[in-house]
MINUPA-221904 format. One record per residue: chain; x, y, z of N, C-alpha, C, O in turn; residue in one letter; residue number from 1. Coordinates in nm, 2 decimals, decimal comma. Layout:
REM residues N
<r "A"; <X; Y; Z>; <X; Y; Z>; <X; Y; Z>; <X; Y; Z>; "A"; NUM>
...
END
This chain:
REM residues 64
<r "A"; <1,93; 4,19; -6,42>; <1,79; 4,21; -6,46>; <1,73; 4,08; -6,50>; <1,80; 3,99; -6,56>; "M"; 1>
<r "A"; <1,60; 4,07; -6,48>; <1,53; 3,95; -6,52>; <1,43; 3,99; -6,62>; <1,35; 4,09; -6,60>; "I"; 2>
<r "A"; <1,43; 3,92; -6,73>; <1,34; 3,96; -6,85>; <1,21; 3,88; -6,83>; <1,21; 3,76; -6,81>; "R"; 3>
<r "A"; <1,10; 3,95; -6,84>; <0,97; 3,90; -6,83>; <0,88; 3,92; -6,95>; <0,88; 4,03; -7,00>; "V"; 4>
<r "A"; <0,82; 3,81; -7,00>; <0,73; 3,82; -7,12>; <0,59; 3,78; -7,07>; <0,57; 3,68; -7,01>; "K"; 5>
<r "A"; <0,50; 3,87; -7,09>; <0,36; 3,84; -7,06>; <0,27; 3,88; -7,18>; <0,26; 4,00; -7,21>; "T"; 6>
<r "A"; <0,22; 3,78; -7,25>; <0,14; 3,81; -7,37>; <0,23; 3,88; -7,47>; <0,33; 3,82; -7,52>; "G"; 7>
<r "A"; <0,20; 4,00; -7,51>; <0,27; 4,08; -7,61>; <0,37; 4,17; -7,54>; <0,45; 4,24; -7,61>; "K"; 8>
<r "A"; <0,37; 4,18; -7,41>; <0,46; 4,27; -7,33>; <0,59; 4,20; -7,30>; <0,59; 4,08; -7,26>; "E"; 9>
<r "A"; <0,69; 4,28; -7,31>; <0,82; 4,23; -7,27>; <0,89; 4,34; -7,19>; <0,90; 4,45; -7,24>; "V"; 10>
<r "A"; <0,93; 4,31; -7,07>; <1,00; 4,41; -6,99>; <1,10; 4,35; -6,90>; <1,11; 4,23; -6,88>; "F"; 11>
<r "A"; <1,18; 4,43; -6,84>; <1,29; 4,38; -6,75>; <1,26; 4,43; -6,61>; <1,22; 4,54; -6,58>; "E"; 12>
<r "A"; <1,29; 4,34; -6,51>; <1,28; 4,37; -6,37>; <1,42; 4,39; -6,31>; <1,50; 4,30; -6,33>; "V"; 13>
<r "A"; <1,44; 4,49; -6,24>; <1,57; 4,52; -6,19>; <1,60; 4,44; -6,06>; <1,59; 4,50; -5,95>; "D"; 14>
<r "A"; <1,62; 4,31; -6,07>; <1,64; 4,22; -5,96>; <1,76; 4,14; -5,99>; <1,78; 4,10; -6,11>; "K"; 15>
<r "A"; <1,84; 4,11; -5,89>; <1,96; 4,02; -5,91>; <1,92; 3,87; -5,88>; <1,97; 3,78; -5,94>; "K"; 16>
<r "A"; <1,83; 3,86; -5,78>; <1,79; 3,73; -5,73>; <1,65; 3,74; -5,66>; <1,64; 3,83; -5,57>; "R"; 17>
<r "A"; <1,55; 3,66; -5,70>; <1,42; 3,67; -5,64>; <1,35; 3,54; -5,66>; <1,36; 3,48; -5,76>; "V"; 18>
<r "A"; <1,27; 3,50; -5,56>; <1,18; 3,39; -5,57>; <1,07; 3,42; -5,67>; <1,01; 3,53; -5,66>; "K"; 19>
<r "A"; <1,03; 3,33; -5,75>; <0,93; 3,35; -5,85>; <0,80; 3,40; -5,79>; <0,73; 3,49; -5,84>; "L"; 20>
<r "A"; <0,76; 3,34; -5,68>; <0,63; 3,37; -5,61>; <0,63; 3,52; -5,57>; <0,54; 3,59; -5,59>; "E"; 21>
<r "A"; <0,74; 3,57; -5,52>; <0,76; 3,71; -5,48>; <0,75; 3,80; -5,60>; <0,69; 3,90; -5,59>; "K"; 22>
<r "A"; <0,82; 3,76; -5,70>; <0,81; 3,85; -5,82>; <0,67; 3,86; -5,88>; <0,63; 3,97; -5,91>; "L"; 23>
<r "A"; <0,60; 3,75; -5,88>; <0,46; 3,75; -5,93>; <0,38; 3,84; -5,85>; <0,30; 3,92; -5,90>; "L"; 24>
<r "A"; <0,39; 3,83; -5,72>; <0,31; 3,91; -5,63>; <0,34; 4,06; -5,64>; <0,26; 4,15; -5,64>; "L"; 25>
<r "A"; <0,47; 4,09; -5,66>; <0,51; 4,23; -5,68>; <0,46; 4,29; -5,81>; <0,43; 4,41; -5,83>; "E"; 26>
<r "A"; <0,43; 4,20; -5,91>; <0,37; 4,24; -6,04>; <0,22; 4,23; -6,03>; <0,16; 4,25; -6,14>; "L"; 27>
<r "A"; <0,16; 4,21; -5,92>; <0,02; 4,20; -5,90>; <-0,04; 4,09; -5,98>; <-0,15; 4,10; -6,03>; "C"; 28>
<r "A"; <0,03; 3,97; -5,98>; <-0,02; 3,86; -6,06>; <-0,03; 3,75; -5,95>; <0,06; 3,71; -5,88>; "I"; 29>
<r "A"; <-0,15; 3,69; -5,95>; <-0,18; 3,58; -5,86>; <-0,11; 3,45; -5,91>; <-0,14; 3,41; -6,02>; "N"; 30>
<r "A"; <-0,02; 3,40; -5,84>; <0,06; 3,28; -5,88>; <-0,03; 3,16; -5,92>; <0,01; 3,07; -6,00>; "P"; 31>
<r "A"; <-0,15; 3,15; -5,87>; <-0,24; 3,04; -5,90>; <-0,31; 3,06; -6,03>; <-0,37; 2,96; -6,08>; "E"; 32>
<r "A"; <-0,30; 3,18; -6,09>; <-0,37; 3,21; -6,22>; <-0,28; 3,20; -6,34>; <-0,33; 3,23; -6,45>; "D"; 33>
<r "A"; <-0,16; 3,16; -6,32>; <-0,06; 3,16; -6,43>; <0,03; 3,04; -6,44>; <0,04; 2,97; -6,34>; "V"; 34>
<r "A"; <0,08; 3,01; -6,55>; <0,19; 2,91; -6,57>; <0,31; 2,99; -6,61>; <0,30; 3,09; -6,69>; "L"; 35>
<r "A"; <0,43; 2,95; -6,56>; <0,55; 3,02; -6,59>; <0,65; 2,93; -6,65>; <0,68; 2,82; -6,59>; "V"; 36>
<r "A"; <0,71; 2,97; -6,76>; <0,81; 2,89; -6,82>; <0,95; 2,97; -6,81>; <0,96; 3,09; -6,83>; "L"; 37>
<r "A"; <1,05; 2,89; -6,78>; <1,19; 2,94; -6,78>; <1,27; 2,85; -6,87>; <1,27; 2,73; -6,85>; "K"; 38>
<r "A"; <1,33; 2,90; -6,97>; <1,41; 2,82; -7,07>; <1,32; 2,71; -7,13>; <1,37; 2,60; -7,16>; "D"; 39>
<r "A"; <1,19; 2,75; -7,15>; <1,10; 2,66; -7,22>; <1,05; 2,55; -7,13>; <0,98; 2,46; -7,18>; "G"; 40>
<r "A"; <1,08; 2,55; -7,00>; <1,03; 2,45; -6,91>; <0,94; 2,51; -6,80>; <0,97; 2,62; -6,75>; "R"; 41>
<r "A"; <0,84; 2,44; -6,76>; <0,75; 2,48; -6,66>; <0,82; 2,49; -6,52>; <0,89; 2,39; -6,49>; "L"; 42>
<r "A"; <0,81; 2,60; -6,45>; <0,87; 2,61; -6,32>; <0,76; 2,64; -6,21>; <0,65; 2,68; -6,24>; "V"; 43>
<r "A"; <0,80; 2,61; -6,09>; <0,71; 2,63; -5,98>; <0,74; 2,77; -5,91>; <0,84; 2,83; -5,93>; "T"; 44>
<r "A"; <0,65; 2,80; -5,82>; <0,66; 2,93; -5,74>; <0,79; 2,93; -5,66>; <0,83; 3,04; -5,62>; "E"; 45>
<r "A"; <0,84; 2,82; -5,62>; <0,96; 2,81; -5,54>; <1,09; 2,84; -5,62>; <1,20; 2,85; -5,56>; "D"; 46>
<r "A"; <1,08; 2,85; -5,75>; <1,20; 2,87; -5,83>; <1,26; 3,00; -5,80>; <1,19; 3,10; -5,79>; "T"; 47>
<r "A"; <1,39; 3,00; -5,79>; <1,47; 3,13; -5,76>; <1,52; 3,17; -5,90>; <1,59; 3,10; -5,97>; "V"; 48>
<r "A"; <1,48; 3,30; -5,93>; <1,53; 3,36; -6,06>; <1,65; 3,44; -6,03>; <1,66; 3,50; -5,92>; "L"; 49>
<r "A"; <1,74; 3,44; -6,12>; <1,87; 3,52; -6,10>; <1,89; 3,61; -6,22>; <1,83; 3,60; -6,32>; "E"; 50>
<r "A"; <1,98; 3,70; -6,20>; <2,02; 3,80; -6,30>; <2,04; 3,73; -6,44>; <2,12; 3,63; -6,44>; "D"; 51>
<r "A"; <1,98; 3,78; -6,54>; <2,00; 3,72; -6,67>; <1,89; 3,62; -6,71>; <1,88; 3,58; -6,83>; "G"; 52>
<r "A"; <1,81; 3,57; -6,62>; <1,70; 3,48; -6,65>; <1,59; 3,54; -6,73>; <1,57; 3,67; -6,72>; "D"; 53>
<r "A"; <1,52; 3,46; -6,80>; <1,41; 3,51; -6,88>; <1,29; 3,41; -6,85>; <1,31; 3,29; -6,86>; "E"; 54>
<r "A"; <1,17; 3,47; -6,82>; <1,06; 3,39; -6,80>; <0,94; 3,44; -6,89>; <0,93; 3,55; -6,92>; "V"; 55>
<r "A"; <0,86; 3,34; -6,92>; <0,73; 3,37; -6,99>; <0,62; 3,33; -6,90>; <0,61; 3,23; -6,84>; "E"; 56>
<r "A"; <0,52; 3,43; -6,89>; <0,41; 3,41; -6,80>; <0,28; 3,40; -6,89>; <0,25; 3,48; -6,97>; "I"; 57>
<r "A"; <0,21; 3,29; -6,87>; <0,09; 3,26; -6,94>; <-0,03; 3,25; -6,85>; <-0,02; 3,18; -6,75>; "Y"; 58>
<r "A"; <-0,14; 3,33; -6,87>; <-0,26; 3,32; -6,79>; <-0,33; 3,19; -6,82>; <-0,35; 3,15; -6,94>; "E"; 59>
<r "A"; <-0,38; 3,13; -6,71>; <-0,45; 3,00; -6,73>; <-0,60; 3,04; -6,75>; <-0,66; 3,12; -6,67>; "V"; 60>
<r "A"; <-0,66; 2,99; -6,86>; <-0,80; 3,02; -6,89>; <-0,88; 2,89; -6,88>; <-0,84; 2,79; -6,94>; "V"; 61>
<r "A"; <-0,99; 2,90; -6,80>; <-1,07; 2,78; -6,79>; <-1,21; 2,82; -6,86>; <-1,27; 2,92; -6,83>; "S"; 62>
<r "A"; <-1,25; 2,73; -6,95>; <-1,38; 2,75; -7,01>; <-1,46; 2,63; -6,99>; <-1,42; 2,52; -6,98>; "R"; 63>
<r "A"; <-1,59; 2,65; -6,97>; <-1,68; 2,54; -6,95>; <-1,82; 2,56; -7,00>; <-1,90; 2,47; -6,98>; "G"; 64>
END
């Protein structure tokens, strides 16, 4: 399972191995609208997540 944190929500995704971009799209999240941290480090869409990983997803907000 992969643990996902988005804002105040925390849930687990029943996947053993998945590319971050695919996971975001399955969660209906546009990869261009978020920053994702794994182990406190920024990761790219090409990152492969594995069973036991935990990611934090932050929405990018632009104000002008």
